[in-house]
C-alpha positions in Angstrom: -22.1 -11.4 2.1 -18.7 -10.1 0.8 -15.8 -12.5 0.6 -12.9 -12.2 3.1 -9.9 -11.9 0.8 -7.4 -11.4 3.7 -7.8 -13.0 7.1 -5.2 -12.9 9.9 -5.8 -14.8 13.2 -3.6 -14.3 16.3 -0.7 -13.2 14.1 2.6 -12.6 16.1 5.9 -11.4 14.7 9.0 -11.4 17.0 12.5 -10.2 16.3 14.7 -11.4 19.2 13.1 -10.0 22.3 11.1 -7.4 20.4 7.4 -8.1 19.6 6.6 -6.3 16.3 3.0 -7.6 16.0 1.1 -9.0 19.0 -2.0 -11.1 18.4 -3.3 -9.4 15.2 -6.8 -10.4 14.2 -7.8 -8.7 10.9 -10.2 -9.4 8.0 -10.3 -7.5 4.7 -13.2 -8.0 2.3 -12.9 -8.2 -1.5 -12.6 -4.7 -3.1 -12.4 -3.0 0.3 -10.0 0.0 0.8 -8.4 -0.2 4.3 -6.0 2.3 5.8 -3.4 0.9 8.2 -2.5 4.0 10.2 -0.4 4.7 13.3 2.8 6.3 14.6 6.2 5.2 13.5 7.2 1.9 15.0 3.6 0.8 15.4 4.1 -2.3 13.3 2.4 -1.1 10.1 5.1 -2.1 7.6 5.5 -5.4 9.4 1.8 -6.1 9.0 2.0 -5.3 5.3 5.0 -7.6 4.9 3.2 -10.5 6.6 0.3 -10.1 4.1 2.8 -9.8 1.2 4.8 -12.9 2.2 8.0 -11.0 3.1 7.9 -11.7 6.8 7.9 -14.8 9.0 5.1 -15.0 11.5 3.3 -17.1 14.0 -0.5 -17.6 13.8 -2.8 -18.1 10.8 -3.2 -16.2 7.6 -5.8 -17.0 4.9 -5.6 -15.4 1.5 -8.3 -15.8 -1.2 -10.0 -18.4 1.1 -6.9 -20.6 1.5 -4.5 -21.0 4.4 -1.0 -19.7 3.6 2.4 -20.0 5.2 4.9 -17.2 4.9 6.3 -18.8 1.7 3.8 -18.2 -1.0 3.1 -20.0 -4.2 3.8 -18.2 -7.5 0.1 -18.1 -8.2 -0.6 -16.3 -4.9 2.3 -13.9 -5.3 1.0 -12.8 -8.7 -2.3 -11.8 -7.1 -0.6 -9.4 -4.6 0.9 -6.1 -5.8 3.3 -4.2 -3.6 4.3 -0.5 -3.7 7.1 0.1 -1.2 8.3 3.2 0.5 10.5 5.4 -1.7 13.6 3.6 -2.9 17.0 5.1 -3.4 18.0 4.4 -6.9 21.5 5.0 -8.4 21.1 7.7 -11.0 23.3 5.8 -13.4 21.3 2.6 -13.1 20.5 1.7 -16.7 16.7 1.0 -16.6 14.2 3.2 -18.2 10.8 4.1 -16.7 8.9 2.2 -19.4 11.0 -0.9 -18.8 10.3 -0.7 -15.1 6.5 -0.7 -15.7 6.8 -3.6 -18.2 8.6 -5.8 -15.6 5.2 -5.9 -13.8 4.0 -8.5 -16.3 7.1 -10.8 -16.3 5.7 -12.9 -13.5 2.6 -13.8 -15.6 4.5 -14.3 -18.8 7.2 -16.5 -17.2 11.0 -16.2 -17.2 11.6 -17.3 -20.7 9.0 -15.0 -22.4 9.6 -11.3 -23.1 6.9 -8.6 -23.1 5.7 -7.9 -26.6 3.8 -5.1 -28.3 0.6 -5.8 -26.5 2.3 -5.5 -23.1 4.2 -2.4 -24.2 0.9 -0.7 -25.2 -0.7 -1.5 -21.9 2.3 -0.2 -20.0 2.2 3.1 -22.0 -1.5 3.4 -21.3 -0.9 3.0 -17.6 1.8 5.6 -17.7 -0.6 7.9 -19.4 -3.1 7.3 -16.6 -0.4 8.2 -14.1 0.7 11.3 -16.2 4.2 10.0 -16.6 4.1 8.7 -20.2 6.4 11.6 -21.2 9.1 10.0 -19.0 9.0 6.6 -20.6 12.5 6.9 -22.0 14.0 8.5 -19.0 16.2 6.4 -16.6 14.4 5.6 -13.4 17.2 7.1 -11.3 16.8 10.5 -12.9 13.2 10.9 -12.0 11.9 12.9 -9.0 10.6 11.1 -6.0 6.9 11.6 -7.0 7.6 10.6 -10.6 9.3 7.4 -9.5 6.5 6.5 -7.2 4.0 6.9 -10.0 6.1 4.6 -12.2 6.3 2.0 -9.4 2.5 2.2 -8.9 2.0 1.7 -12.7 4.3 -1.4 -12.4 2.2 -2.8 -9.6 -1.0 -2.3 -11.6 0.6 -3.9 -14.7 0.9 -7.1 -12.6 -2.9 -7.3 -12.6 -3.2 -8.0 -8.8 -6.3 -8.7 -6.8 -4.7 -7.1 -3.7 -2.6 -3.9 -3.8 -0.4 -3.2 -0.8 1.1 0.3 -0.4 3.6 1.1 2.2 3.9 4.9 2.9 3.8 5.6 -0.8 3.5 9.4 -0.3 6.2 9.7 2.3 8.7 12.5 1.7 6.8 13.9 -1.3 5.8 17.6 -1.4 2.1 18.3 -0.7 1.1 18.9 -4.3 2.7 15.6 -5.5 1.0 13.8 -2.5 -2.4 15.1 -3.6 -1.7 14.0 -7.2 -0.7 10.6 -6.0 -3.8 10.2 -3.8 -6.0 11.2 -6.7 -4.5 8.4 -8.7 -5.2 6.0 -5.9 -8.8 7.2 -5.8 -9.2 6.6 -9.5 -7.7 3.1 -9.2 -10.0 2.2 -6.4 -13.0 3.4 -8.4 -12.2 1.7 -11.7 -9.9 -1.3 -11.1 -11.9 -3.3 -8.5 -9.0 -4.0 -6.3 -8.6 -4.7 -2.6 -6.3 -1.9 -1.2 -4.3 -1.7 2.0 -2.6 1.7 2.4 -0.1 2.1 5.2 0.6 5.7 6.5 1.5 7.6 9.6 0.1 10.8 8.2 -3.4 11.3 9.4 -3.9 14.5 7.3 -3.4 13.1 3.8 -5.7 10.1 3.1 -7.4 9.0 -0.1 -11.0 10.0 -0.2 -12.2 6.5 -1.2 -10.6 4.9 1.9 -13.5 3.2 3.6 -12.0 1.9 6.9 -9.1 2.6 9.2 -7.1 0.1 11.3 -5.1 2.0 13.9 -2.0 0.2 15.1 0.0 1.1 18.2 2.9 -0.9 19.7 2.1 -3.9 17.5 -1.6 -4.1 18.5 -4.8 -3.0 16.8 -6.1 0.0 18.8 -9.1 0.6 16.6 -10.8 -0.9 13.6 -13.7 1.0 12.0 -14.9 3.9 9.9 -12.5 6.7 9.0 -14.3 9.5 10.8 -14.5 7.7 14.1 -10.9 6.5 13.8 -9.6 10.0 13.4 -11.9 11.7 15.9 -10.3 13.6 18.7 -11.6 11.0 21.2 -10.0 8.0 19.4 -6.7 9.8 18.6 -6.4 11.2 22.1 -6.9 7.8 23.6 -4.4 6.3 21.1 -1.6 8.7 21.9 -2.5 9.5 25.6 -2.4 13.2 24.7 -5.2 15.7 23.9 -5.6 16.0 20.2 -8.1 18.0 18.1 -9.1 17.3 14.5 -10.8 19.5 11.9 -11.2 19.7 8.2 -10.6 22.6 5.8 -11.0 22.6 2.0 -11.4 18.8 2.1 -8.1 18.2 4.0 -8.0 16.9 7.6 -5.8 18.7 10.1 -4.5 17.6 13.5 -3.9 20.0 16.4 -2.0 19.0 19.5 -3.4 20.5 22.7 
């Protein structure tokens, strides 16, 4: 039986009178690829932040078989990589793309050790995998949104995590760049043996290797199961309370509102 690497029991997050997560029960197995999908405001980002250790919560969370509070040990933090939504970066901010990728290893080296030739070679190899090695000496703020997201993804992989959390990583990218980014994620899933949690509100652009979908709505899990059932017209119509049709063309899923 596969190991439960993430386990949430009766998790609740409140902000004032607002309930952002309401009794979440969720388990993710080692090397599983789970999509956390739902409309804006459903609680997707909050759920990811709870797993990452960025959000206070009530309830119980177990990671790697151990109970965790919202404050995580350094050892646990190193085992969780995080790719946030697109960040706004000052174009004059003086950090190069290669330097950003190399910061991914600092947590493992410690504050008083600097990355050396071995780490630099690995960072360059990762940038080659992401097809951004030609941007190594460019300031991060001067990259396009898609280029910047690939650099941030390379940085997360450089950390050598066991769990990789991605929060709307393709939001606001054009469709060609979205597809390139999803292909990279598919490659990572196939070759890196990672547990992936991928947050998105876009039902039409999902990585092919995603095995399971957790649909969130108003802070609650509305569905947890296989992708095709999750994104069927019956499930989505029930989720939104509105007639929805789904179909595929050229490998891409489309949503039609009745």
